[in-house]
C-alpha positions as CSV (number, residue, x, y, z in Angstrom):
1,M,74.9,61.5,21.9
2,S,72.9,61.8,25.1
3,A,69.6,61.8,23.1
4,R,70.6,58.6,21.4
5,L,71.4,56.9,24.8
6,D,68.1,58.1,26.2
7,F,66.3,56.6,23.1
8,L,68.1,53.3,23.6
9,A,67.4,53.2,27.3
10,R,63.6,53.8,26.6
11,A,63.7,51.1,24.0
12,F,65.3,48.6,26.4
13,E,62.8,49.5,29.1
14,R,59.9,48.6,26.6
15,L,61.5,45.3,25.6
16,P,60.2,43.1,28.4
17,R,56.6,44.2,27.8
18,M,57.0,43.7,24.1
19,L,58.5,40.3,24.6
20,D,55.8,39.2,27.0
21,Q,53.1,40.3,24.6
22,Q,54.8,38.5,21.7
23,V,55.0,35.3,23.6
24,E,51.3,35.5,24.6
25,D,50.3,36.3,21.0
26,T,52.4,33.4,19.7
27,V,51.0,30.9,22.2
28,R,47.4,32.1,21.5
29,D,47.9,31.9,17.7
30,N,49.2,28.3,18.0
31,T,47.1,27.0,20.8
32,A,45.5,24.1,18.8
33,F,48.9,23.0,17.5
34,L,50.4,23.1,21.0
35,E,47.5,21.2,22.5
36,D,47.7,18.5,19.8
37,A,51.5,18.2,20.2
38,N,51.2,18.0,23.9
39,T,48.4,15.3,23.6
40,A,50.5,13.3,21.2
41,Q,53.6,13.6,23.5
42,L,51.6,12.3,26.5
43,A,50.0,9.6,24.4
44,S,53.4,8.4,23.4
45,G,54.2,8.0,27.1
46,K,56.7,10.9,27.4
47,D,56.7,13.8,29.8
48,A,57.8,17.4,29.1
49,T,61.5,16.4,29.4
50,G,61.1,13.4,27.1
51,A,61.4,10.9,29.9
52,D,59.0,7.9,30.0
53,I,55.9,8.5,32.1
54,T,55.8,6.0,34.9
55,P,54.2,4.1,36.5
56,E,51.7,2.5,34.0
57,Y,48.0,3.4,34.4
58,A,46.4,2.1,37.6
59,D,43.5,-0.3,37.3
60,L,41.0,2.4,38.3
61,T,42.4,4.8,35.6
62,I,42.1,2.1,33.0
63,A,38.5,1.4,34.0
64,L,37.6,5.2,33.9
65,K,39.3,5.6,30.5
66,Q,37.4,2.6,29.1
67,I,34.1,4.2,30.3
68,K,35.1,7.4,28.5
69,G,36.1,5.5,25.4
70,Q,39.8,6.7,25.7
71,P,42.8,4.6,25.0
72,T,44.1,2.6,28.0
73,Y,47.7,2.3,27.0
74,R,50.3,4.7,25.8
75,K,51.9,4.3,22.3
76,E,55.2,3.2,23.9
77,N,53.3,0.3,25.3
78,T,51.6,-0.7,22.1
79,N,54.0,-3.5,21.4
80,R,53.4,-4.9,24.9
81,H,49.7,-4.6,24.3
82,N,49.8,-6.1,20.9
83,A,52.0,-9.0,22.1
84,A,49.4,-9.8,24.8
85,A,46.7,-9.8,22.1
86,G,48.8,-12.0,19.8
87,K,49.4,-9.1,17.3
88,A,52.6,-8.2,15.5
89,P,54.7,-5.3,17.0
90,T,54.2,-1.8,15.6
91,T,56.7,1.0,15.3
92,H,55.8,4.7,16.2
93,H,58.0,7.6,15.3
94,H,57.3,10.8,17.1
95,G,59.4,13.9,17.6
96,S,60.2,15.0,21.1
97,L,58.3,18.1,22.0
98,S,58.7,19.6,25.4
99,T,56.1,22.0,26.5
100,A,55.4,23.6,29.9
101,T,51.7,24.1,29.2
102,S,48.8,22.0,30.0
103,T,45.2,22.5,29.0
104,T,42.0,22.4,31.0
105,S,39.9,22.3,27.8
106,R,40.6,23.1,24.2
107,G,41.7,26.7,24.1
108,Q,42.4,27.3,27.7
109,L,46.1,27.1,28.6
110,T,47.1,26.8,32.3
C-alpha cells in the first residue's frame, strides 16, 4: 500500500508541470484562432469581460487609424455610424469570448 501512495504522491507532484505545459501547448497550437477571436471581440466594442469599451475613440486615434487604413468605429457603433451616413441599421451577432491574452504581433502572446 505504501508503494501505491508513493506513486500517487509523485504523480500529483508532476501534475502542475504537466498542466502548465499543456496550457502552453494549447495556446501555442491555437494562437491564430485566439488572436482572431480577440480582434473580433475588440472590434465589436467588448472588453475581456464582455463589457462595452468606453469611451469612444478620441479624435487623434480616429485620425491615426484613418492614416493606417483601419476602421474608425467599433461594430457596436455601426448603427450610429450608418445613421449619420443615412444608411439603414445593420445587425451583428458575435459570441462573447473572454481572453486574458493580448498580442504584440501575430504569433507573439503577451
